[in-house]
C-alpha positions as CSV (number, residue, x, y, z in Angstrom):
1,M,-96.8,-13.6,-74.0
2,F,-94.8,-12.4,-70.9
3,T,-92.6,-9.6,-69.7
4,H,-90.6,-8.9,-66.5
5,L,-91.9,-6.6,-63.8
6,V,-88.8,-5.1,-62.2
7,G,-87.4,-1.7,-61.3
8,D,-89.0,1.6,-60.3
9,K,-91.7,1.5,-62.9
10,A,-92.9,-2.0,-62.1
11,A,-96.1,-0.9,-60.4
12,D,-97.1,1.4,-63.3
13,L,-96.3,-1.3,-65.8
14,N,-98.3,-3.8,-63.8
15,D,-101.3,-1.5,-63.9
16,L,-101.0,-1.0,-67.6
17,L,-100.6,-4.7,-68.4
18,T,-103.4,-5.7,-66.1
19,H,-105.7,-3.3,-67.9
20,G,-104.6,-5.1,-71.1
21,G,-105.5,-8.6,-69.8
22,F,-102.2,-9.7,-68.2
23,R,-101.8,-11.5,-64.9
24,R,-98.9,-11.4,-62.5
25,S,-96.9,-14.4,-61.3
26,Q,-94.0,-13.3,-59.1
27,S,-92.0,-10.8,-61.2
28,I,-93.5,-11.8,-64.5
29,A,-96.6,-10.5,-66.2
30,Y,-98.2,-13.0,-68.7
31,R,-101.1,-13.4,-71.0
32,P,-102.3,-16.4,-73.0
33,A,-101.7,-16.0,-76.7
34,C,-102.9,-19.2,-78.3
35,D,-103.3,-19.6,-82.1
36,Q,-107.0,-19.5,-83.1
37,C,-108.2,-19.4,-79.5
38,R,-109.5,-16.5,-77.4
39,A,-111.2,-18.5,-74.7
40,C,-109.4,-17.0,-71.7
41,V,-111.2,-13.7,-70.9
42,S,-110.0,-11.3,-68.2
43,V,-112.8,-10.4,-65.8
44,R,-113.1,-7.6,-63.2
45,V,-116.0,-7.0,-60.9
46,I,-117.5,-3.5,-60.7
47,A,-117.2,-3.1,-56.9
48,N,-119.5,-0.2,-56.2
49,E,-122.4,-1.6,-58.2
50,F,-122.1,-5.1,-56.9
51,R,-125.0,-6.3,-54.8
52,P,-124.8,-9.8,-53.3
53,S,-127.5,-12.2,-54.5
54,R,-129.4,-14.5,-52.1
55,N,-126.9,-17.2,-52.5
56,F,-124.0,-14.8,-51.9
57,R,-125.7,-13.6,-48.8
58,K,-125.9,-17.2,-47.5
59,V,-122.1,-17.5,-48.1
60,L,-121.5,-14.4,-46.1
61,A,-123.8,-15.6,-43.3
62,G,-122.1,-19.0,-43.3
63,N,-118.7,-17.4,-42.8
64,A,-119.7,-14.7,-40.3
65,D,-117.2,-16.3,-37.9
66,I,-114.3,-15.6,-40.2
67,V,-112.2,-12.4,-40.0
68,G,-109.9,-11.2,-42.8
69,E,-106.6,-9.5,-41.7
70,Q,-104.5,-7.7,-44.2
71,R,-100.7,-8.1,-43.8
72,S,-97.5,-7.4,-45.5
73,A,-96.5,-10.0,-48.1
74,V,-94.5,-12.2,-45.8
75,P,-94.7,-16.0,-46.1
76,T,-95.2,-18.2,-43.0
77,S,-95.1,-21.9,-42.3
78,E,-98.8,-21.7,-41.2
79,Q,-99.7,-20.4,-44.7
80,Y,-97.6,-23.0,-46.4
81,S,-99.2,-25.8,-44.4
82,I,-102.6,-24.8,-45.8
83,F,-101.2,-24.2,-49.3
84,R,-99.7,-27.7,-49.3
85,A,-102.9,-29.3,-48.2
86,Y,-104.9,-27.3,-50.8
87,L,-102.6,-28.4,-53.6
88,D,-102.5,-32.0,-52.5
89,Q,-106.3,-32.3,-52.4
90,R,-107.4,-30.0,-55.3
91,H,-104.5,-29.7,-57.7
92,R,-102.3,-32.7,-57.1
93,H,-101.6,-33.1,-60.8
94,G,-101.3,-29.4,-61.7
95,G,-98.2,-27.4,-62.5
96,M,-97.8,-26.2,-58.9
97,A,-98.1,-29.6,-57.3
98,D,-94.3,-29.9,-56.6
99,M,-93.9,-26.5,-55.0
100,T,-91.7,-26.6,-51.9
101,V,-91.8,-24.2,-49.0
102,L,-89.0,-22.2,-50.7
103,D,-91.1,-22.0,-53.9
104,Y,-94.0,-20.7,-51.9
105,A,-91.8,-18.1,-50.3
106,M,-90.7,-16.9,-53.7
107,M,-94.4,-16.8,-54.9
108,V,-95.2,-14.4,-52.0
109,E,-92.0,-12.3,-51.8
110,D,-90.9,-12.0,-55.4
111,S,-92.9,-8.9,-56.2
112,H,-91.9,-5.4,-57.3
113,V,-95.4,-4.1,-56.9
114,E,-97.7,-3.3,-53.9
115,T,-98.7,-6.8,-52.7
116,R,-100.5,-7.8,-49.6
117,I,-101.4,-11.1,-47.9
118,I,-105.0,-11.3,-46.5
119,E,-105.3,-14.1,-43.9
120,Y,-108.7,-15.4,-43.0
121,R,-109.1,-16.8,-39.5
122,R,-111.8,-18.0,-37.2
123,R,-113.1,-15.3,-35.0
124,D,-112.0,-16.0,-31.4
125,T,-114.9,-15.9,-29.0
126,G,-112.8,-16.2,-26.0
127,A,-111.4,-13.6,-23.6
128,S,-107.9,-13.5,-25.2
129,G,-109.0,-11.3,-28.1
130,R,-106.7,-13.2,-30.4
131,S,-107.7,-14.5,-33.8
132,G,-108.2,-18.2,-34.2
133,D,-106.9,-20.8,-36.7
134,L,-105.9,-19.7,-40.2
135,I,-108.2,-21.3,-42.8
136,A,-107.7,-19.3,-46.0
137,V,-105.2,-16.9,-47.6
138,A,-105.3,-14.5,-50.5
139,L,-102.2,-13.0,-52.2
140,T,-103.4,-9.7,-53.5
141,D,-102.0,-6.8,-55.6
142,V,-103.1,-3.3,-55.0
143,L,-103.5,-1.5,-58.3
144,S,-104.4,2.1,-59.1
145,D,-107.9,1.2,-59.9
146,G,-108.6,-2.0,-57.9
147,L,-107.5,-5.2,-56.2
148,S,-106.1,-8.1,-58.2
149,M,-106.5,-11.5,-56.6
150,V,-103.2,-13.1,-57.7
151,Y,-103.7,-16.5,-55.9
152,S,-106.0,-17.7,-53.1
153,F,-106.2,-21.0,-51.3
154,F,-107.9,-22.5,-48.3
155,E,-108.1,-25.4,-45.9
156,P,-109.6,-28.2,-48.1
157,N,-111.6,-29.6,-45.2
158,E,-113.6,-26.3,-45.1
159,R,-115.0,-26.7,-48.6
160,S,-118.6,-26.5,-47.3
161,R,-118.0,-22.9,-46.4
162,S,-117.6,-21.8,-50.0
163,L,-114.4,-20.0,-48.9
164,G,-113.3,-19.2,-52.5
165,T,-116.5,-17.3,-53.0
166,F,-116.3,-15.7,-49.6
167,M,-112.8,-14.4,-50.3
168,I,-114.0,-12.7,-53.5
169,L,-117.0,-11.1,-51.7
170,D,-114.6,-9.9,-49.0
171,H,-112.3,-8.3,-51.7
172,I,-115.2,-6.6,-53.3
173,A,-116.1,-5.1,-49.9
174,R,-112.5,-4.1,-49.3
175,A,-112.2,-2.4,-52.8
176,R,-115.4,-0.4,-52.0
177,R,-114.1,0.7,-48.7
178,Q,-110.8,1.8,-50.3
179,G,-112.5,3.7,-53.1
180,L,-111.2,1.3,-55.8
181,P,-113.6,0.6,-58.6
182,Y,-112.6,-3.0,-59.6
183,V,-111.7,-6.4,-58.3
184,Y,-109.7,-8.3,-60.9
185,L,-110.5,-12.1,-60.8
186,G,-108.1,-13.3,-63.5
187,Y,-109.3,-15.4,-66.4
188,W,-112.8,-16.7,-67.1
189,I,-113.6,-19.3,-69.7
190,E,-117.2,-19.5,-70.9
191,G,-118.6,-23.0,-70.4
192,S,-115.8,-24.1,-68.1
193,K,-117.2,-25.6,-64.8
194,K,-113.9,-24.7,-63.1
195,M,-114.2,-21.1,-64.1
196,D,-118.0,-20.7,-64.1
197,Y,-118.1,-19.1,-60.6
198,K,-116.2,-16.0,-61.7
199,G,-119.0,-15.1,-64.2
200,R,-121.5,-14.9,-61.4
201,F,-120.1,-11.8,-59.8
202,L,-122.2,-9.2,-61.6
203,P,-122.1,-6.5,-62.8
204,Q,-118.6,-7.1,-64.2
205,Q,-116.5,-6.2,-67.2
206,R,-114.9,-8.7,-69.5
207,L,-112.0,-7.8,-71.8
208,A,-112.8,-8.2,-75.5
209,P,-110.6,-7.1,-78.5
210,S,-112.5,-3.8,-78.6
211,G,-112.0,-3.1,-74.8
212,W,-113.8,-3.8,-71.5
213,L,-117.4,-4.8,-72.1
214,R,-119.9,-4.6,-69.3
215,V,-122.1,-7.5,-68.3
216,D,-124.9,-6.3,-66.1
217,A,-126.7,-8.1,-63.2
218,S,-129.1,-9.8,-65.7
219,G,-126.2,-11.3,-67.6
220,D,-126.7,-9.0,-70.7
221,A,-123.5,-7.8,-72.3
222,A,-122.9,-4.4,-73.7
223,S,-121.9,-4.2,-77.4
224,E,-119.5,-1.2,-76.9
225,P,-116.5,-0.9,-74.6
226,Q,-117.1,0.7,-71.2
227,D,-113.5,1.8,-70.5
């Protein structure tokens, strides 16, 4: 299922559809609608209640030299260089593998909603005060009730840093500072090794046919909708 997000009401429509389990890709909102399959579950972290586990605290400590800078959604050649390396090493056979620099620019710029780029750079310890090398990027929508991580990628040679996890932790902290209750992580599939990490950010809510169901820090799920 998909619909176009254009015009003056695009932001309101994006909010409404995101609450209903849709995701944004450029100016299109989409949601899987497979016959006899409901494996893809929308997940959002409850930002104010989230407390990092011991492993998450290790990730934060291991990336203490990284600074996130929020910018307007403007593509750069520096971003694309990392995006290209990320696809070539981690998704070389995926649907995005052939994306050119123009395709990347469209992915960033083709938005009728409030969208930001968060660049993650090494903290410069020198006297210049300038940030260091870019190593990760997150394309993020700002919703009325949270931040939605549209797409994130990082320098593949930095995998030991757990940068994907670090970016989610940073978004949770950002949402909390901005007074936004949720961070939308996209789709989670139970039992999928590729998607398993999203289920570890607890407490969170998962969208069921009856509504958003809370999963608390122990992993126990509520039987009634929370929202």
